[in-house]
C-alpha positions in Angstrom: 39.1 -2.2 -0.1 38.6 -0.2 -3.2 36.4 -2.0 -5.7 34.5 -4.1 -3.2 31.4 -2.0 -3.6 29.6 -2.0 -6.9 29.2 1.3 -8.6 25.9 2.9 -8.3 23.8 3.2 -11.4 23.5 6.8 -12.6 20.4 8.5 -11.3 20.7 12.2 -12.4 20.2 11.7 -16.1 18.7 14.3 -18.5 15.3 12.5 -18.7 15.1 12.3 -14.9 15.9 16.0 -14.5 13.3 16.9 -17.2 10.6 14.9 -15.7 11.3 16.4 -12.2 11.0 19.9 -13.7 7.9 19.2 -15.6 6.2 17.7 -12.6 7.3 20.6 -10.5 5.6 23.2 -12.7 2.4 21.1 -12.9 2.1 20.9 -9.1 3.2 24.5 -8.5 0.1 25.7 -10.4 -2.1 23.2 -8.5 -0.7 24.1 -5.1 -1.3 27.8 -5.8 -5.0 27.0 -5.9 -5.4 24.7 -2.9 -5.5 27.3 -0.2 -7.0 30.1 -2.4 -9.7 28.4 -4.3 -11.7 27.6 -1.1 -11.5 31.4 -0.3 -12.7 32.2 -3.9 -15.6 29.7 -3.5 -16.5 31.2 -0.1 -16.5 34.7 -1.6 -19.0 33.3 -4.2 -21.3 32.2 -1.4 -20.1 28.6 -1.0 -20.5 26.8 2.3 -17.8 24.5 3.9 -19.7 21.5 2.5 -19.8 22.9 -1.0 -16.0 23.8 -0.8 -15.5 20.1 0.1 -17.4 19.2 -3.0 -15.3 21.4 -5.2 -12.2 19.6 -4.0 -14.0 16.2 -4.3 -15.2 16.8 -7.9 -11.7 17.6 -9.0 -10.4 14.4 -7.4 -13.1 12.0 -8.6 -12.9 13.2 -12.2 -9.2 12.4 -12.1 -10.0 9.0 -10.5 -12.6 8.1 -13.1 -10.2 9.0 -16.0 -7.0 7.3 -14.8 -8.0 3.7 -15.6 -8.1 4.6 -19.3 -4.7 6.4 -19.3 -2.8 3.2 -19.8 -4.8 2.2 -22.9 -4.5 5.7 -24.2 -0.7 5.8 -23.8 -0.5 2.5 -25.7 -2.3 4.1 -28.6 -1.0 7.6 -28.6 2.2 7.3 -26.6 3.0 8.6 -23.1 4.5 11.9 -24.3 1.6 12.9 -26.5 -1.0 12.0 -23.9 1.1 13.8 -21.2 1.1 16.9 -23.3 -2.7 16.7 -23.7 -3.1 16.3 -19.9 -1.0 19.3 -19.1 -2.8 21.4 -21.8 -6.2 20.5 -20.2 -4.9 21.6 -16.8 -3.8 24.9 -18.4 -7.3 25.5 -20.0 -9.1 24.6 -16.7 -6.9 26.9 -14.6 -7.1 29.8 -17.0 -11.0 29.5 -17.0 -11.5 29.8 -13.3 -11.7 33.6 -13.4 -15.0 33.2 -15.4 -16.6 31.0 -12.8 -19.2 33.3 -11.1 -21.3 30.5 -9.6 -20.5 27.4 -7.6 -22.0 25.3 -10.4 -19.5 26.7 -12.9 -16.7 26.1 -10.5 -17.7 22.5 -10.1 -17.8 22.0 -13.9 -14.3 23.5 -14.3 -13.0 21.4 -11.5 -14.1 18.3 -13.5 -12.2 19.5 -16.5 -9.1 20.3 -14.4 -9.4 17.0 -12.7 -9.3 15.1 -16.1 -6.1 16.9 -17.0 -4.6 16.2 -13.6 -5.5 12.5 -13.7 -3.8 12.1 -17.1 -0.7 14.1 -16.1 0.0 12.6 -12.7 -0.4 9.0 -13.9 2.1 9.5 -16.7 4.6 11.6 -14.8 4.9 8.9 -12.2 5.1 6.2 -14.9 7.8 8.0 -16.9 9.8 8.7 -13.7 9.7 5.0 -12.7 10.9 4.1 -16.2 14.0 6.3 -16.1 15.0 5.5 -12.5 17.4 2.6 -11.9 15.8 -0.3 -10.0 18.6 -0.3 -7.4 17.9 3.3 -6.6 14.1 3.4 -6.9 13.4 4.5 -3.3 15.9 7.3 -3.6 14.9 8.2 -7.1 11.2 8.4 -6.3 12.0 10.5 -3.3 13.9 13.0 -5.4 11.2 12.9 -8.1 8.8 13.9 -5.4 10.9 17.0 -4.5 9.1 18.8 -7.3 5.9 18.3 -5.2 7.7 19.5 -2.1 9.0 22.7 -3.7 5.5 23.2 -5.2 4.0 22.9 -1.7 6.4 25.5 -0.5 6.2 28.1 -3.2 2.7 27.4 -4.6 0.4 28.2 -1.6 2.7 31.1 -0.6 2.6 32.6 -4.1 -1.1 31.9 -4.4 -2.0 33.6 -1.2 0.3 36.6 -2.0 -1.3 37.0 -5.5 -4.8 36.7 -4.1 -4.2 39.3 -1.4 -2.2 41.7 -3.5 -3.7 41.5 -7.0 -6.9 39.5 -6.7 -8.2 36.2 -8.1 -7.9 37.1 -11.8 -4.1 37.6 -11.5 -3.9 34.3 -9.5 -5.5 32.3 -12.3 -3.5 34.0 -15.1 -0.2 33.3 -13.3 -1.3 29.7 -12.6 -1.9 29.2 -16.4 1.4 30.8 -17.3 3.2 28.3 -15.0 1.4 25.4 -16.6 2.6 26.8 -20.0 6.1 26.3 -18.6 5.2 22.8 -17.6 4.0 22.2 -21.2 7.4 23.4 -22.5 9.4 21.1 -20.2 7.1 18.2 -21.1 7.8 18.8 -24.8 11.5 17.9 -24.2 10.7 14.6 -22.4 11.6 11.6 -24.6 8.5 9.6 -25.6 8.3 5.9 -25.9 8.7 4.3 -29.3 6.0 2.6 -31.4 7.7 -0.7 -30.7 7.6 -0.2 -26.9 3.9 0.8 -27.1 3.2 -2.3 -29.2 5.0 -4.5 -26.7 3.2 -3.1 -23.8 -0.2 -3.4 -25.5 0.5 -7.0 -26.6 1.6 -8.0 -23.1 -1.6 -6.6 -21.6 -4.0 -7.9 -24.2 -2.5 -11.4 -24.2 -2.2 -12.0 -20.5 -4.4 -9.6 -18.7 -8.2 -10.1 -18.0 -10.4 -7.2 -18.9 -10.9 -5.8 -15.4 -7.2 -6.0 -14.6 -6.4 -3.6 -17.3 -7.7 -0.9 -14.9 -6.5 -2.1 -11.5 -3.2 -3.7 -10.5 -3.9 -6.2 -7.6 -0.3 -6.1 -6.5 -0.6 -2.4 -5.9 -3.7 -2.7 -3.7 -2.0 -2.8 -0.2 0.2 0.3 -0.6 -2.7 2.0 -2.5 -5.0 1.3 0.5 -2.5 2.9 2.8 -2.2 5.8 0.4 -6.0 6.3 0.7 -5.7 6.6 4.5 -2.9 9.2 4.1 -5.0 11.1 1.6 -8.0 11.2 3.9 -5.9 13.0 6.4 -4.1 15.2 3.9 -7.4 16.4 2.3 -8.3 18.4 5.4 -4.8 19.6 6.1 -4.3 21.3 2.7 -7.9 22.3 1.9 -8.9 24.3 4.9 -5.7 25.5 6.5 -6.3 29.1 5.3 -9.8 29.2 6.7 -8.4 27.5 9.9 -5.9 30.4 10.3 -8.8 32.9 10.2 -10.8 30.9 12.8 -7.8 30.4 15.1 -6.6 34.0 14.7 -3.2 32.8 13.5 -1.2 35.2 11.3 1.2 34.4 8.4 -0.7 31.2 7.5 1.3 31.1 4.2 4.4 30.1 6.2 2.7 26.9 7.1 3.2 25.7 3.6 6.8 26.9 3.5 7.8 25.0 6.6 5.8 22.0 5.4 7.7 21.8 2.1 11.1 22.4 3.6 10.5 19.6 6.1 9.2 17.4 3.3 12.1 18.2 1.1 14.8 17.5 3.7 13.4 14.2 4.9 13.8 12.8 1.4 17.5 12.9 1.6 17.3 10.3 4.4 14.0 8.4 3.9 14.8 7.1 0.3 18.1 5.6 1.3 16.6 4.0 4.4 13.9 2.5 2.2 16.5 1.0 -0.2 18.8 -0.3 2.5 16.6 -1.2 5.5 13.2 -1.7 4.0 9.8 0.0 4.0 8.9 -0.5 7.7 11.7 1.8 8.9 10.2 4.6 6.8 6.4 4.0 7.0 6.1 3.5 10.8 8.0 6.6 12.0 6.6 8.7 9.2 3.0 7.9 10.2 3.8 8.9 13.8 5.2 12.2 12.6 2.0 12.9 10.7 -0.1 12.1 13.8 1.9 14.5 15.9 1.4 17.1 13.2 -2.4 16.7 13.3 -2.4 16.9 17.1 -0.4 20.1 17.1 -2.8 21.6 14.6 -5.7 20.7 16.9 -3.9 22.6 19.8 -2.6 25.5 17.7 -3.1 28.9 19.1 0.0 30.6 17.8 2.2 30.9 14.7 4.9 28.9 16.5 2.7 25.9 17.1 1.4 26.1 13.5 4.9 25.9 12.2 5.8 23.0 14.5 2.8 21.2 13.2 3.9 21.9 9.6 7.4 20.5 10.4 6.1 17.3 11.8 3.5 16.7 9.2 5.8 17.6 6.3 8.5 15.2 7.5 5.9 12.4 7.8 4.2 12.9 4.5 7.5 13.6 2.7 8.7 10.1 3.8 5.4 8.2 3.4 4.4 9.2 -0.1 7.5 8.3 -2.1 8.0 5.1 0.0 4.5 3.9 -1.0 5.2 4.8 -4.7 8.4 2.9 -4.7 6.7 -0.1 -3.0 4.1 -0.1 -5.8 6.7 0.0 -8.5 8.8 -2.7 -6.9 5.8 -5.1 -6.8 5.0 -5.0 -10.6 6.5 -5.9 -13.9 7.7 -3.0 -16.1 4.7 -3.2 -18.5 2.3 -3.0 -15.6 3.8 0.2 -14.1 1.3 2.5 -15.8 -1.7 0.5 -14.4 0.0 0.2 -11.0 0.7 4.0 -10.9 -2.9 4.8 -11.9 -4.2 2.4 -9.2 -2.0 4.1 -6.5 -2.9 7.6 -7.5 -6.6 6.8 -7.8 -6.7 5.4 -4.3 -4.6 8.3 -2.9 -6.9 10.9 -4.7 -10.0 9.1 -3.5 -8.6 9.7 0.0 -7.9 13.4 -0.8 -11.4 14.0 -2.2 -13.2 12.0 0.4 -11.2 13.6 3.2 -11.9 17.1 2.0 -15.7 16.3 1.8 -15.9 14.4 5.1 -13.7 16.8 7.1 -15.5 19.7 5.5 -18.7 18.3 7.1 -16.8 17.9 10.4 -15.8 21.5 10.3 -19.4 22.5 9.6 -20.7 20.6 12.6 -17.9 21.7 14.9 -14.8 23.7 14.0 -11.5 23.4 12.1 -9.4 22.4 15.2 -11.7 19.4 15.8 -11.5 18.5 12.1 -7.7 18.2 12.4 -8.1 16.0 15.5 -10.4 13.7 13.5 -7.9 13.6 10.7 -5.3 12.0 13.0 -7.7 9.0 13.3 -7.1 8.0 9.7 -3.3 7.8 10.4 -3.9 5.6 13.4 -5.9 3.3 11.2 -3.0 3.4 8.7 -0.7 2.0 11.4 -3.2 -0.7 12.4 -3.7 -1.9 8.8 0.0 -1.8 8.1 0.9 -3.8 11.2 -1.7 -6.4 10.4 -0.3 -6.7 6.9 3.3 -7.1 8.0 2.2 -9.6 10.6 0.3 -11.7 8.1 3.2 -11.5 5.7 5.6 -12.7 8.4 3.3 -15.7 9.3 3.1 -16.6 5.6 6.9 -16.6 5.2 7.2 -18.7 8.4 4.7 -21.2 7.0 6.5 -21.4 3.7 9.9 -21.9 5.4 8.4 -24.7 7.5 7.0 -26.4 4.5 10.3 -26.2 2.7 12.1 -27.8 5.6 9.9 -30.8 5.5 
């Protein structure tokens, strides 16, 4: 009967669209560098291990900065701090052309990582603030489509610019894209002084010092995010060099198929998360990622490469927003900034550690073996997640038994 189903809360508001666009341009610039910066470093004489360090330095500078973003946003406001973060990313990207040594690249990666740490924490926090709670899984999925589009266009555009016009053009275009991100960010509504004061008062009154930096309720999904990041670090950092090793042409299409698959799965996975629960997203998504890694290990042709991209893209496209939504669901509104920072820190620790560890694996063996090893992290993901759900089920059974007494 008409009227038996409550109306859905509105998702596609102006603030939501603005934050998606801002996030898109930030990640578009970043994704342009992921497959090309390792090539630039290799041209500068960098080894596979040093390339892993370049990825790792970026990640860990973001990780070290993020715990302080919450306090900074209380003082300066989310919007002002977000603008500062994007501006730092712009400066870092524009300066890469001047990096003539590996040491200079490492220093610039630290600067870029600081801006990235600020920006990603606040974009995720602002998005969670404007998404209705009843549509959080769906909303975070669509918010992440900016990342999916960036994964598609960024590496493709980056490789094309690198091959056709060189690295200087690559870095200049990346900086211009970040300028667009800065413009879109300027139109995102900031929080009021009253809201900042309320958040600050709530944290200072009720939160122990160490818990200002880490949200305990976010630890389980964040740990799982670390395992996903460990796998992803090798997938995105070395795919261009893997293509050269395997003799596979058109490596840029890997990112195109990866992003299309990631984008399409979000039309399904978010709704499944909201209606059936996280298990029905996380379990099959991890399996898809494992299949993607195994296909990369066996890749000898462009067709197999694209099949690997389709499977891994679908898996990651479902896992990442599901973990984000799980984090937000577990915390109070005033703790979302800390929770988001906790999640992104764990995820980025995985990315950075994965790039360094898998870079060493590639040095000792080859890139194909490296992708086989990366599937092990996803197998551990499944084992940890099953143990968690099993312990949760036992805990609920025990509580129900006590209540019946």
